[in-house]
C-alpha positions as CSV (number, residue, x, y, z in Angstrom):
1,X,0.1,3.2,1.3
2,X,1.8,0.7,3.6
3,X,1.0,-2.7,5.1
4,X,2.0,-3.2,8.7
5,X,2.5,-6.7,10.1
6,X,2.3,-7.7,13.8
7,X,6.1,-8.0,13.8
8,X,6.4,-4.2,13.2
9,X,7.6,-4.6,9.6
10,X,6.2,-2.2,7.0
11,X,5.8,-3.2,3.4
12,X,4.8,-1.1,0.3
13,X,1.2,-2.1,-0.5
14,X,1.7,-1.8,-4.3
15,X,4.2,-4.6,-4.6
16,X,4.7,-5.9,-1.0
17,X,8.4,-5.0,-0.9
18,X,10.0,-4.3,2.4
19,X,9.9,-0.6,3.4
20,X,11.0,-0.3,7.1
21,X,10.4,-1.5,10.6
22,X,8.9,0.0,13.8
23,X,11.4,-2.2,15.7
24,X,8.7,-3.6,18.0
25,X,5.8,-6.0,17.8
26,X,2.5,-4.4,17.2
27,X,-0.6,-5.7,19.1
28,X,-3.1,-3.3,17.4
29,X,-3.0,-0.2,15.1
30,X,-5.3,2.5,13.9
31,X,-4.6,4.7,10.9
32,X,-6.1,8.1,10.2
33,X,-5.5,10.5,7.3
34,X,-2.6,12.2,9.0
35,X,-1.2,9.7,11.5
36,X,-1.2,6.2,12.8
37,X,-1.1,4.9,16.4
38,X,-0.3,1.5,17.7
39,X,0.0,-0.3,21.0
40,X,2.2,-3.1,22.3
41,X,3.3,-4.6,25.6
42,X,6.6,-3.8,27.2
43,X,7.8,-4.6,30.7
44,X,4.2,-5.3,31.9
45,X,3.0,-2.0,30.6
46,X,1.0,-1.1,27.5
47,X,2.8,1.4,25.3
48,X,1.1,3.8,22.8
49,X,3.1,5.3,20.0
50,X,1.8,7.9,17.6
51,X,3.5,8.6,14.3
52,X,2.7,11.0,11.5
53,X,2.5,9.6,7.9
54,X,6.2,10.4,7.4
55,X,7.0,8.0,10.3
56,X,8.0,10.9,12.6
57,X,7.2,10.0,16.2
58,X,4.7,12.4,17.6
59,X,4.1,11.0,21.1
60,X,4.6,8.0,23.4
61,X,2.5,7.2,26.4
62,X,2.4,4.4,29.0
63,X,-0.8,2.8,30.3
64,X,-1.8,0.5,33.1
65,X,-2.3,-3.0,31.9
66,X,0.2,-5.7,31.4
67,X,-1.3,-6.9,28.2
68,X,-2.1,-4.6,25.2
69,X,-5.3,-5.7,23.5
70,X,-6.8,-3.1,21.1
71,X,-6.9,0.5,20.0
72,X,-9.7,2.3,18.2
73,X,-10.4,5.9,17.2
74,X,-13.6,7.5,18.6
75,X,-14.1,11.1,17.6
76,X,-11.1,13.1,18.7
77,X,-9.5,10.4,20.9
78,X,-8.1,6.9,20.8
79,X,-9.5,4.3,23.1
80,X,-6.9,1.9,24.4
81,X,-8.0,-1.5,25.7
82,X,-5.6,-3.3,28.1
83,X,-5.8,-6.3,30.5
84,X,-4.5,-6.5,34.0
85,X,-4.3,-9.6,36.1
86,X,-8.0,-9.2,37.2
87,X,-9.7,-6.6,34.9
88,X,-10.1,-5.1,31.5
89,X,-9.1,-1.4,31.4
90,X,-10.3,1.3,29.0
91,X,-8.1,4.4,28.7
92,X,-8.3,7.5,26.5
93,X,-5.7,9.4,24.5
94,X,-6.9,12.8,23.2
95,X,-5.6,13.4,19.7
96,X,-3.4,16.5,19.4
């Protein structure tokens, strides 16, 4: 089991020793039994990255919204919440 900080650093939960880094800041993350997905803001876009539990990148997607706010799992999809200059935007990512 790991602990993920907003800085993208991963620590072992048993003793909080450093494990690795995702090399980007993390705005929000959701963990499942087989993978984790997180969002962050880059170049005025929201980026979703999906990794398996062995930290192998499974997918990357870009979403409208210059501020990444939140990600949640709902059934067989992730709901990504972003903010534009004048609106809150909900997007879906169907889990593969």
